[in-house]
N, C-alpha and C positions, 0 to 999 in steps of 0.2 A: 384846434384850428377853427372850429365853428365860432368860438367866442371871439377869436381875433377878427374873423370876417364880419361879425356883427358890430364890432367897434369901428370898422373902417367906414369912411364916408361912402356914399353911393358912387361917387366918381372914382374913388380908389378901388372899390369893388369891381367896377366896370373895367378898369385898367387891368386889374389882377385877372379877371375872367378872360379878357381878350388875350392877354399874354399866355394864359394856359391853353386857350383854343389854338393860338398860333403855334405853340409848341407841339400840340397834338397833331396839327396839320403837317408840320415839318416832319415829324416822326412817321406819319402815315405816308407822306411822299417818299421818304427814304425807303420805307418797306416796299412801296410799289416799284421803285426803281430796282431794288434788289430782287423782288419777285419776278420781274420781267427778264432777269438774266438767267433764270432757270427754265427748264423745259415745261411742257404742258402738265406733266405729272412729276411729283417729287417722291423720293423715297424717304424713309424716316429720318435719315441723317441730314438730307437737304432741308426738310421741313423744320428740323430742330435748329439748324443753322439760321434759317430764315426767321424763326420766332425767338431765337436766343435762349433756347431751352435744351435739355439733354434729349438724346434719342429715346431713353426709357420714358421720359415725360410724354413724348409723342405716342408711344405705345399705350401709356396709361390713359391719355386723352381718347384714344381710339376705343378703349373699353368703358370709360366713364362719362364721356361727353356724347349724348345721343345725336347731336347735330354736327359732330366733327366730320368733315368731308373726306372720308377715306373709303377705300374698297380693297378687297383682296381678290386675286384670281381664283375663280370658282373651281378651276381644274387642279389647283394646288392648295389643299387645306394646310393651314399653318405657314403659308408662304408670306413673304414680305408684304407690307401694306403699301398701297399707292395712294397718294394724296393729290387731289386736283389743285394745282397752283392757284388758279383764279378763284375757286371755291374757298380755298384757305384764306386768301386775302379778304374775300367777302365775309367769311366767318369771323375773322379778327376784327374787321370793321364793325360788324354787328355786335360783338361782345364789348367792344370799346364804347359804342353808342349806349348800350345798356348800362355800362358802368358809369358813364357820364351822367345819365339820367338819375341813377341812384345817388351819385355824389351831389347833384344839384338839389335833390330833395332834402339832403342833410343840411344844406345851407339856409 
């Protein structure tokens, strides 16, 4: 892909980049609309549906992603996780921005 991009003219690259950015914005907007249809907090199943992953992936992210926005009720050890809807959307946006920056460095 990098070789293809290098062969493109500057104008073609700009069009390609703008198209990619518009697609990312469209996806982000769709996720925001979906996110707003949920309550203030999500359970693992709702978060999984929102992100398009499995419920077990949500539990895995709770254990492996230090900045994943979840909490458990302190009175119930081992209880279900609760995930802040707004913090999850913010977390996804942050991860997406980081990935875009890494991708842009490769070009």
